[in-house]
C-alpha positions as CSV (number, residue, x, y, z in Angstrom):
1,M,0.0,0.0,0.0
2,T,1.3,3.4,-0.9
3,D,2.0,6.0,1.8
4,S,-1.0,8.0,0.5
5,A,-3.3,4.9,0.6
6,S,-2.1,4.3,4.2
7,E,-2.9,7.9,5.2
8,I,-6.4,7.7,3.7
9,T,-7.0,4.3,5.3
10,A,-6.2,5.9,8.7
11,L,-8.6,8.8,8.0
12,V,-11.4,6.3,7.2
13,Y,-10.8,4.4,10.4
14,R,-10.4,7.5,12.5
15,Y,-13.8,8.7,11.4
16,C,-15.4,5.8,13.2
17,E,-13.3,6.2,16.3
18,L,-14.1,9.9,16.6
19,F,-17.9,9.4,16.1
20,D,-18.2,6.4,18.4
21,T,-16.3,8.1,21.2
22,G,-18.4,11.3,21.0
23,R,-15.6,13.5,19.9
24,F,-18.0,15.4,17.6
25,E,-15.9,18.6,17.3
26,E,-12.9,16.6,16.0
27,F,-15.2,14.4,13.8
28,A,-16.8,17.5,12.2
29,A,-13.4,19.2,11.7
30,Q,-12.5,16.4,9.3
31,F,-14.9,18.0,6.9
32,G,-13.4,21.5,7.0
33,H,-12.4,21.1,3.4
34,G,-15.3,18.9,2.3
35,Q,-18.9,17.7,2.8
36,W,-20.2,14.9,5.0
37,H,-23.2,12.9,4.0
38,R,-26.3,15.1,4.2
39,A,-24.7,18.1,5.8
40,D,-23.8,21.2,3.9
41,P,-20.1,21.6,3.2
42,G,-17.8,22.5,6.0
43,A,-17.1,21.5,9.6
44,A,-19.7,23.7,11.2
45,A,-22.5,22.2,9.0
46,A,-21.3,18.6,9.9
47,R,-21.4,19.5,13.6
48,R,-24.8,21.1,13.3
49,W,-26.2,18.0,11.5
50,I,-25.0,15.8,14.4
51,E,-26.6,18.1,16.9
52,D,-29.9,18.2,15.0
53,N,-30.1,14.5,14.1
54,V,-28.0,12.1,16.3
55,H,-29.2,10.8,19.7
56,V,-26.5,10.9,22.4
57,Y,-26.5,9.3,25.8
58,D,-24.2,11.0,28.3
59,G,-22.3,12.5,25.3
60,L,-22.0,9.2,23.4
61,P,-24.0,7.7,20.6
62,R,-23.5,4.2,22.0
63,T,-22.6,2.9,18.5
64,K,-19.7,1.0,16.9
65,H,-19.1,1.7,13.3
66,L,-17.3,-1.2,11.6
67,T,-15.7,-0.4,8.3
68,T,-14.8,-3.3,6.1
69,N,-13.9,-4.2,2.4
70,L,-12.0,-0.9,2.1
71,T,-10.4,-0.1,-1.3
72,V,-8.4,3.1,-2.0
73,E,-7.4,4.4,-5.4
74,V,-5.0,7.3,-5.4
75,D,-4.1,9.7,-8.3
76,E,-0.9,11.1,-6.9
77,E,-0.4,13.5,-9.9
78,A,-3.9,15.0,-9.5
79,G,-3.8,15.0,-5.7
80,T,-7.1,13.1,-5.5
81,A,-8.3,9.8,-4.3
82,V,-11.4,7.7,-4.0
83,A,-12.3,5.0,-1.5
84,R,-15.1,2.6,-1.2
85,S,-16.0,0.5,1.9
86,Y,-18.8,-1.3,3.6
87,I,-20.2,0.0,6.9
88,T,-22.1,-1.9,9.6
89,V,-23.3,0.1,12.7
90,L,-23.9,-1.7,15.9
91,Q,-25.7,0.0,18.9
92,A,-26.6,-1.0,22.4
93,L,-28.3,0.8,25.4
94,P,-29.4,-0.5,28.8
95,D,-32.9,-1.1,27.3
96,F,-31.8,-1.9,23.8
97,P,-29.7,-5.0,23.3
98,L,-26.6,-5.0,21.1
99,Q,-27.7,-5.3,17.5
100,P,-26.8,-4.2,14.0
101,I,-28.9,-1.1,13.1
102,F,-27.5,-0.2,9.7
103,A,-25.5,-1.8,6.9
104,G,-24.4,0.1,3.8
105,R,-21.5,1.6,1.9
106,Y,-19.3,4.6,2.0
107,L,-18.2,6.3,-1.2
108,D,-15.4,8.8,-0.4
109,R,-13.4,11.4,-2.2
110,F,-10.2,12.9,-0.9
111,A,-8.0,15.8,-2.0
112,R,-4.5,16.7,-1.0
113,V,-4.6,20.1,0.6
114,D,-1.4,21.8,1.9
115,G,0.4,18.5,1.5
116,R,-2.1,16.5,3.6
117,W,-5.0,14.2,2.6
118,R,-8.4,15.7,3.5
119,W,-12.0,14.6,3.0
120,A,-13.6,16.1,0.0
121,R,-16.9,14.2,0.3
122,R,-18.3,11.2,2.1
123,E,-21.5,9.7,0.7
124,V,-23.4,7.2,2.9
125,I,-25.5,4.7,1.0
126,G,-28.0,2.7,3.1
127,D,-28.6,-0.9,2.0
128,L,-30.1,-2.5,5.1
129,Y,-31.8,-0.9,8.1
130,G,-32.5,-2.2,11.5
131,D,-34.0,-0.2,14.4
132,V,-32.3,3.2,14.0
133,S,-34.7,5.0,16.3
134,H,-32.2,5.2,19.1
135,H,-29.5,6.6,16.8
136,V,-31.0,9.2,14.6
137,R,-34.1,11.5,14.8
138,H,-35.3,10.9,11.2
139,R,-36.7,7.8,9.7
140,P,-34.6,6.4,6.8
141,G,-36.2,6.7,3.5
142,P,-35.5,6.6,-0.3
143,A,-33.1,9.6,0.0
144,D,-30.9,7.5,2.4
145,E,-30.6,4.7,-0.2
146,R,-28.6,6.7,-2.8
């Protein structure tokens, strides 16, 4: 794996860690040069989307995001990269036993900015839904499946 592919892989995995540990400011900051899922571009918009849509319990979403089947394609000359992966989200609460609540795919674009790889766009495609009512405030629908 190239150094660039390793750096991008680390960004993909850090995304999960920051979200699951409730470090939402750091999570949102990853999108300072890009767009996350349904939020408008920029870190402030990503943070606002979390505040408006994600349930937290003592500061934590009580989730585990499991990223698998990751592929990274880098165009060193253009300073761009794309990545694809699968995502499975688990959740558990005292009155909600551990279970998968979501399975889908991430389609990612990255750009080299000031010599560092940054998120340009993360698209979340929902393939399978469980009970997401303890995770997000909206009910998944057709817009979530693209």
